[in-house]
C-alpha positions, 0 to 999 in steps of 0.5 A: 500500500502506498504511504499516502493511499490510492492503492492496495496490493497483495504481494508474494514474497518475491514481489509479484502482485497477486491482487489489487484493490483500487475501488477507493483511495486507501489510507496506509493503515490496516492488516490481517483481522484473521487469516482470511480477512483484511481490514483497510481504511480510507482517509476520509468517509467515502461519499457513496458509503455514508459514515464508512471509513473501514472495510473488510476485504478477502485476504486472497483476492482483496475483494471488498466483503463489506463496509464496517458500520460502527454503531456510533457512525464513522470512526476516525483514525486508523484501525489496528488489526490483532489477527484473532478476528478483532481490531482496535480503534481509538476515540480521541475525543473520549480517550477510549480504546475500542475492540471490534469483531467482524460480527460487531462491525 
């Protein structure tokens, strides 16, 4: 993924591009929620998806599975995937760290 967004690519160890996702302008955070799922964020709320900044993607194809709809609306900042099916977000205003799962998102 480029540092300032725009592309999202899955590479083999030799550098070969295995899959690309260019439907959105991606932020530089993200990673593996679990072995089959990635989470990636856009730098801003996407105009066609009101309130969405984070997306769950298929880890092998980078196809978008679904947008993450948080109960309180769009969550600013980066996601921090933990690899166990969950990820973290931080609410700067409230000073609260939240842990989410795909079942919740």
